[in-house]
C-alpha positions as CSV (number, residue, x, y, z in Angstrom):
1,M,170.2,102.9,174.3
2,N,168.2,104.1,171.3
3,R,168.0,107.7,169.9
4,I,165.2,108.7,172.4
5,D,167.2,107.7,175.4
6,Q,170.3,109.4,174.0
7,R,168.5,112.6,173.3
8,F,166.9,112.8,176.8
9,A,170.3,112.0,178.4
10,A,171.9,114.9,176.4
11,L,169.1,117.2,177.4
12,R,169.5,116.4,181.1
13,E,173.2,117.2,180.9
14,Q,172.4,120.5,179.3
15,G,169.6,121.3,181.8
16,R,167.1,121.8,178.9
17,R,163.6,120.7,178.2
18,A,162.5,118.5,175.2
19,L,160.4,120.1,172.5
20,I,158.4,117.4,170.7
21,P,156.3,118.5,167.7
22,Y,153.6,116.3,166.1
23,I,152.5,116.4,162.5
24,T,150.3,114.0,160.5
25,A,152.1,112.0,157.8
26,G,150.8,112.9,154.3
27,D,149.1,116.1,155.3
28,P,148.3,118.0,153.1
29,A,150.0,115.6,150.5
30,P,152.6,112.9,151.0
31,E,155.4,114.5,149.1
32,H,155.7,117.3,151.6
33,T,156.0,115.4,154.9
34,V,159.8,114.8,154.9
35,G,160.5,118.4,154.1
36,Y,158.2,119.4,157.0
37,M,160.1,117.1,159.3
38,H,163.4,118.7,158.4
39,A,161.9,122.1,159.1
40,L,160.8,121.0,162.6
41,V,164.4,119.9,163.3
42,R,165.8,123.3,162.1
43,A,163.4,125.0,164.5
44,G,164.7,123.0,167.4
45,A,162.7,119.8,167.7
46,D,164.3,117.2,169.9
47,V,161.9,114.4,169.0
48,I,159.3,114.2,166.2
49,E,156.0,112.5,166.6
50,L,154.7,111.4,163.2
51,G,151.0,110.6,163.1
52,V,149.5,107.7,161.2
53,P,146.4,108.9,159.3
54,F,143.4,107.1,160.6
55,S,139.7,107.3,159.9
56,D,138.6,107.3,163.5
57,P,141.2,109.2,165.6
58,M,139.3,109.1,168.8
59,A,141.8,111.1,171.0
60,D,142.1,113.9,168.5
61,G,140.1,117.1,168.0
62,P,138.9,118.6,164.7
63,V,142.3,120.0,163.7
64,I,144.0,116.6,163.6
65,Q,140.9,114.8,162.5
66,K,140.9,117.0,159.3
67,A,144.6,116.4,158.9
68,C,143.9,112.7,158.8
69,E,141.2,113.2,156.3
70,R,143.5,115.2,154.0
71,A,146.1,112.6,154.1
72,L,143.7,109.7,153.6
73,R,142.3,111.4,150.5
74,H,145.8,110.8,149.1
75,G,145.6,107.1,150.2
76,V,148.4,107.5,152.7
77,R,148.9,104.4,154.8
78,L,151.1,103.1,157.5
79,S,153.5,101.7,155.0
80,D,153.8,105.1,153.4
81,L,154.7,106.7,156.7
82,I,157.4,104.1,157.2
83,E,158.9,105.0,153.8
84,M,158.8,108.7,154.7
85,V,160.9,108.0,157.8
86,R,163.3,106.0,155.7
87,E,163.7,109.0,153.4
88,F,164.1,111.4,156.3
89,R,166.9,109.2,157.7
90,R,169.0,109.8,154.5
91,D,169.7,113.3,155.8
92,D,169.1,113.0,159.5
93,A,170.4,110.0,161.4
94,E,170.1,111.6,164.9
95,T,166.6,113.1,165.5
96,P,164.4,110.5,167.2
97,V,161.1,109.7,165.4
98,V,158.1,108.3,167.2
99,L,155.2,106.8,165.3
100,M,151.9,107.9,166.9
101,G,148.6,106.4,165.9
102,Y,146.1,103.6,166.6
103,L,146.2,99.8,166.8
104,N,144.2,99.0,163.8
105,P,146.8,99.8,161.0
106,V,149.5,97.9,162.9
107,E,147.3,94.9,163.4
108,R,146.4,94.9,159.7
109,M,150.1,95.0,158.7
110,G,151.0,92.3,161.3
111,L,152.9,93.1,164.5
112,E,156.2,91.5,163.6
113,A,156.1,92.8,160.0
114,F,155.4,96.3,161.3
115,A,158.1,96.1,163.9
116,D,160.7,94.9,161.4
117,A,159.8,97.6,158.9
118,A,159.8,100.3,161.6
119,R,163.2,99.3,162.9
120,D,164.7,99.1,159.4
121,A,163.3,102.5,158.4
122,G,164.8,104.2,161.5
123,I,161.7,104.7,163.8
124,D,162.6,104.8,167.4
125,G,159.4,104.6,169.4
126,V,155.7,103.7,169.0
127,L,152.8,105.4,170.8
128,L,149.5,103.7,170.0
129,V,146.7,105.6,171.7
130,D,144.4,102.7,172.1
131,M,147.0,100.1,173.2
132,P,146.4,99.6,176.9
133,P,149.2,98.5,179.2
134,E,147.4,95.1,179.5
135,E,148.4,94.4,175.9
136,A,152.0,95.4,176.5
137,D,153.1,91.9,177.4
138,L,152.1,90.8,173.9
139,M,153.3,93.8,171.9
140,G,156.1,95.2,174.1
141,P,158.6,92.4,173.7
142,V,158.2,92.4,170.0
143,L,159.0,96.1,169.8
144,K,161.8,95.9,172.4
145,E,163.6,93.1,170.6
146,R,163.9,95.5,167.7
147,G,165.0,98.5,169.8
148,L,161.6,100.3,169.6
149,A,160.4,102.0,172.7
150,S,156.8,101.5,173.8
151,I,155.4,104.9,174.8
152,F,152.2,105.3,176.8
153,L,149.7,108.0,177.7
154,V,148.7,108.9,181.2
155,A,145.6,111.2,181.7
156,P,144.4,113.3,184.7
157,T,141.8,110.7,185.3
158,T,144.3,107.8,185.5
159,S,144.2,106.0,188.8
160,R,147.4,105.7,190.8
161,A,147.3,101.9,190.5
162,R,146.9,102.1,186.7
163,A,149.5,104.8,186.4
164,A,152.0,102.5,188.2
165,T,151.2,99.7,185.7
166,I,151.7,102.1,182.8
167,C,155.0,103.3,184.2
168,A,156.2,99.8,184.7
169,H,155.7,99.1,181.0
170,G,156.7,102.5,179.5
171,E,159.9,103.3,177.7
172,G,161.4,106.4,176.1
173,Y,159.2,108.9,177.8
174,L,155.7,109.2,179.4
175,Y,153.1,111.3,177.6
176,Y,151.0,113.1,180.1
177,V,147.7,114.3,178.7
178,S,147.2,117.7,180.4
179,L,143.4,118.0,179.7
180,K,140.3,115.9,179.9
181,G,139.2,115.8,176.3
182,V,140.8,115.8,172.9
183,T,143.7,117.5,171.2
184,G,143.4,121.2,170.4
185,G,141.2,121.9,173.5
186,A,141.5,124.6,176.2
187,G,144.8,126.1,177.4
188,V,146.9,124.1,179.9
189,D,147.1,124.8,183.6
190,A,150.7,124.3,184.7
191,A,149.9,124.2,188.4
192,D,147.4,121.4,187.8
193,V,150.0,119.6,185.6
194,A,152.6,119.9,188.4
195,Q,150.2,118.4,190.9
196,H,149.6,115.4,188.7
197,L,153.3,114.9,187.7
198,A,154.5,114.7,191.3
199,P,153.2,111.2,192.0
200,L,154.3,110.0,188.6
201,R,157.9,111.0,189.5
202,E,157.7,108.7,192.5
203,M,156.8,105.8,190.1
204,T,159.2,106.2,187.2
205,E,162.5,107.7,186.1
206,L,161.1,108.1,182.6
207,P,161.0,111.7,181.3
208,L,157.6,113.2,181.8
209,C,156.4,115.1,178.7
210,V,153.2,117.0,178.5
211,G,150.9,117.4,175.6
212,F,147.4,118.9,174.8
213,G,147.0,122.6,175.3
214,I,150.5,123.8,174.3
215,R,149.8,126.6,171.9
216,D,152.6,129.1,172.0
217,G,155.9,130.1,173.6
218,A,154.3,131.2,176.8
219,S,152.4,128.0,177.4
220,A,155.4,125.9,176.4
221,A,157.6,127.8,178.9
222,E,155.0,127.5,181.7
223,V,154.7,123.8,181.3
224,G,158.5,123.4,180.8
225,R,159.0,124.7,184.3
226,V,157.4,121.5,185.7
227,A,157.8,118.9,183.0
228,D,160.8,117.3,181.2
229,G,159.3,118.1,177.8
230,V,156.4,119.7,175.9
231,I,154.5,118.2,173.0
232,V,152.8,120.4,170.5
233,G,150.5,119.2,167.7
234,S,147.4,121.2,166.9
235,A,149.2,124.5,166.8
236,L,151.4,123.2,164.0
237,V,148.8,121.1,162.2
238,S,146.5,124.2,162.0
239,R,149.3,126.1,160.2
240,I,149.5,123.3,157.7
241,A,145.8,123.4,157.2
242,E,145.8,127.2,156.7
243,N,148.4,126.8,153.9
244,A,147.1,123.6,152.4
245,E,146.8,125.4,149.0
246,H,150.4,126.7,149.3
247,P,152.4,123.9,150.9
248,E,155.7,125.5,150.0
249,A,154.9,128.1,152.6
250,V,154.5,125.6,155.4
251,P,158.1,125.0,156.4
252,G,158.5,128.7,157.3
253,E,155.2,128.7,159.3
254,L,156.3,125.6,161.2
255,E,159.7,127.1,161.9
256,A,158.1,130.3,163.2
257,V,155.7,128.5,165.6
258,L,158.2,126.0,166.9
259,G,161.1,128.4,167.0
260,E,159.1,130.7,169.4
261,M,158.5,127.7,171.6
262,R,162.2,126.6,171.5
263,Q,163.3,130.1,172.4
264,A,160.8,130.3,175.3
265,L,161.8,126.9,176.7
266,D,165.5,127.7,176.5
267,A,165.0,131.0,178.2
């Protein structure tokens, strides 16, 4: 049982919902990322999704696209993200960290080299947006051997048959995309989310976590009533962008946004 499974088991015992923030590694500059991760933990993060900067983040809207651009201007690569997690682990051995990104950087590093480095640095799970479950038989065992969870996305348009395939291969938690479109889009409809989560609960015992459209405490609480966790990205990344010239102010901003969501979820 890795850190992700341990965290969700503890949350179930406590009757609480997971709060999973996302930030892009190296945004606005690489020396700030580890400090931002610690700020997220102080604000109540249960799991951190750390994004790999990529030149063509097809699932992401303008906010996260620009975050990738800022990080890439500093030359931040997958290997740098892995070192950031290693540094984070010096002071935090408990908070699960999920690497979120795209296949290309992993393939360039080499799957086994990546998996070894991720394990050694203290990464707990891998969510590659463009890795379909059909590829899981190749990549999944390599990750599993090293204790890394393979985490998958399910969308509102995913067919029942395909959702069953995804659930069969998924580990850690299932990331349900609440909206048709990209990150940072319209607000989330909890009733619609509940309708889509119901059949997934018949297919898997994995925690069902909902992302896209979580903007504030109210939307987090609304989704938390029907999901096992909420995932927030653009609302945090936009605060980083607003303070890109004053990165020392960002931890307080992140704590304010995430802290409100934590309080709303726990209430």
